[in-house]
C-alpha positions in Angstrom: 14.0 3.3 -5.7 13.6 5.8 -8.6 14.5 5.4 -12.2 13.7 6.9 -15.6 11.1 5.2 -17.7 12.5 4.4 -21.2 9.5 2.6 -22.7 6.4 0.8 -21.6 4.6 -1.5 -24.0 1.5 -3.2 -22.6 -1.2 -5.2 -24.4 -4.1 -5.4 -21.9 -6.3 -8.4 -22.5 -8.0 -9.7 -19.4 -9.7 -7.0 -17.3 -8.7 -8.8 -14.1 -5.1 -8.2 -15.1 -5.5 -4.5 -15.7 -4.3 -1.9 -13.2 -6.9 0.2 -11.4 -7.4 2.8 -14.1 -7.7 0.1 -16.8 -5.0 1.6 -19.0 -2.4 -1.2 -18.9 -1.5 -4.6 -17.5 0.3 -5.1 -14.2 4.1 -5.0 -14.7 5.1 -7.2 -11.8 4.5 -11.0 -11.7 1.4 -11.8 -9.6 1.3 -14.6 -7.1 -1.7 -16.6 -8.4 -4.1 -17.9 -5.7 -2.4 -15.9 -3.0 -4.6 -14.6 -0.2 -6.3 -12.1 0.0 -7.7 -12.8 -3.4 -9.0 -9.2 -4.0 -5.4 -7.8 -4.0 -2.5 -8.4 -6.3 0.3 -10.1 -4.3 4.0 -10.1 -5.2 6.7 -12.4 -3.8 9.7 -11.4 -1.7 11.8 -12.3 -4.7 10.0 -9.8 -6.9 10.5 -7.0 -4.3 14.2 -7.9 -4.1 14.3 -7.7 -7.9 12.8 -4.2 -7.8 15.2 -3.0 -5.2 18.1 -4.5 -7.2 17.1 -2.4 -10.3 15.8 -5.3 -12.5 12.7 -3.2 -13.3 14.5 0.0 -14.1 13.2 1.2 -17.4 9.8 -0.2 -16.6 9.0 1.2 -13.2 9.4 4.9 -12.6 9.2 4.7 -8.8 8.3 2.1 -6.2 6.8 3.1 -2.8 6.9 0.4 -0.2 4.4 1.2 2.6 5.1 -0.6 5.9 1.8 -0.6 7.9 3.3 -2.1 11.0 3.5 -0.1 14.3 6.6 2.2 14.6 8.5 0.0 17.0 8.1 -2.9 14.6 9.4 -0.8 11.7 12.3 0.5 13.8 13.2 -3.0 14.7 13.8 -3.9 11.1 12.2 -3.0 7.7 12.6 -3.4 4.0 15.2 -1.0 2.6 13.6 2.2 1.4 10.2 1.4 3.0 8.2 4.2 4.6 6.2 3.7 7.8 2.5 4.6 7.7 0.4 2.8 10.2 -2.7 5.0 10.4 -5.2 6.2 7.8 -5.0 9.9 8.7 -1.3 9.9 7.7 -2.0 7.8 4.6 -4.7 10.4 3.4 -2.5 13.3 4.2 0.6 12.0 2.4 -1.1 10.7 -0.8 -4.5 12.4 -1.2 -4.1 15.9 0.1 -2.6 17.2 -3.2 -2.5 14.3 -5.6 -1.9 14.3 -9.3 -2.8 11.8 -12.0 0.1 9.7 -13.5 1.4 10.5 -16.9 0.8 8.0 -19.7 4.2 6.3 -19.6 4.9 6.6 -15.9 4.6 3.6 -13.7 4.6 4.7 -10.0 3.8 1.5 -8.1 2.8 1.0 -4.4 3.6 -2.1 -2.4 1.8 -2.5 1.0 2.6 -4.9 3.8 2.5 -5.5 7.5 3.9 -8.4 9.6 2.1 -11.1 7.7 0.2 -9.0 5.1 -3.1 -10.5 6.5 -4.8 -7.5 8.1 -3.1 -4.1 8.5 -1.4 -4.0 5.1 -4.5 -5.2 3.1 -6.8 -2.8 5.0 -4.6 0.2 4.3 -4.3 -0.8 0.6 -8.1 -1.1 0.3 -8.7 2.2 2.1 -6.4 4.1 -0.2 -8.1 2.7 -3.3 -11.5 3.4 -1.9 -10.6 7.1 -1.1 -8.9 7.4 -4.5 -12.1 6.1 -6.2 -14.1 8.7 -4.3 -11.8 11.5 -5.3 -12.1 10.4 -9.0 -15.8 9.5 -8.8 -16.7 11.8 -11.7 -13.9 10.5 -13.9 -14.1 6.7 -13.5 -11.9 4.7 -13.9 -9.2 7.3 -13.4 -7.0 7.0 -10.3 -4.1 8.8 -8.8 -2.5 5.5 -7.8 -3.7 2.8 -10.2 -1.0 0.2 -9.6 -0.9 -1.2 -6.1 0.4 -4.5 -4.8 0.6 -6.4 -1.5 3.8 -8.1 -0.3 2.9 -11.8 0.0 3.6 -13.1 3.5 4.5 -9.7 4.8 7.7 -8.6 6.5 8.1 -12.0 8.2 8.4 -13.8 4.9 10.6 -11.2 3.3 13.0 -11.1 6.3 13.3 -14.9 6.3 14.3 -15.0 2.6 16.2 -11.7 2.3 17.5 -10.3 5.6 20.3 -8.5 3.7 17.6 -6.2 2.2 16.4 -5.2 5.7 17.5 -2.3 7.8 18.5 -3.2 10.4 18.8 -6.9 9.7 16.3 -7.8 12.4 12.6 -8.7 12.8 10.6 -7.3 15.7 7.2 -9.0 16.1 4.1 -7.0 16.9 3.6 -9.1 20.1 7.3 -8.7 21.1 7.6 -9.0 24.9 9.7 -5.9 25.1 7.1 -3.7 23.5 3.9 -4.6 25.4 3.1 -1.0 26.4 3.7 0.3 22.9 1.5 -2.4 21.4 -1.3 -1.5 23.7 -0.9 2.2 22.9 -0.8 1.8 19.1 -3.6 -0.8 19.1 -5.8 1.5 21.2 -5.1 4.4 18.9 -5.9 2.3 15.8 -9.2 1.2 17.2 -10.0 4.8 18.2 -9.5 5.8 14.5 -11.6 3.0 13.1 -14.4 3.5 15.7 -14.9 6.9 17.2 -13.8 8.7 14.0 -16.0 6.9 11.6 -19.0 9.2 12.1 -19.2 10.7 8.6 -17.7 10.6 5.2 -14.2 12.0 4.8 -13.7 15.3 3.1 -10.2 15.2 1.7 -10.0 18.9 1.3 -10.5 19.7 5.0 -7.9 19.7 7.7 -6.5 16.4 8.9 -8.6 16.3 12.1 -11.8 16.5 10.0 -10.8 13.6 7.8 -13.3 10.9 8.9 -14.7 7.8 7.5 -17.8 5.7 7.7 -17.5 2.2 6.1 -21.3 1.8 5.8 -22.2 5.2 4.4 -19.1 5.9 2.3 -18.6 2.6 0.4 -17.4 3.2 -3.1 -20.1 2.9 -5.7 -17.7 1.5 -8.3 -15.5 -1.6 -8.3 -11.9 -1.6 -7.1 
């Protein structure tokens, strides 16, 4: 989804309701009390409203990032969603040559996985952490200040709005027909988070040198 911004009028009041760069309030309705509490969750209905154009004139672009494994994505995904399941690809796509948003542009991100309980939240937190590191000398500036998590993940979205899924199907991570693929992708995910976490990432280097260490590279500033 992409549309032209006509006007944005925000009156930030509560710091908890400000987007990551503290410039304005979140434009989408937040699911209060939804888990995980450190992320801003939006309902399947809100996502459908976005796809239907109800936020045209407020949102410039919406990037839905499906963090499930490729066979899950190919077995059914939200219309327009892109599939990024590993952190190397996430860094390469969004932080290799990033640019700061203009004052009136709202380019929002919505992450999710099957249930939005592990993979989606982890990828969202990782992008924010790396974004903070890239902008460490210019806090609270961010390249991607407005990020959300799809409450309930693809499962909940598909159950409510199958017509907004392509194809209109739902492939579970533990699907019996994809055992080998599950083992392969699961092993590769663990390899990234384990063997490759030996030193802090240098986002200006080649992809094979983009490494991370959760203990040594924790962001010094709040999300």
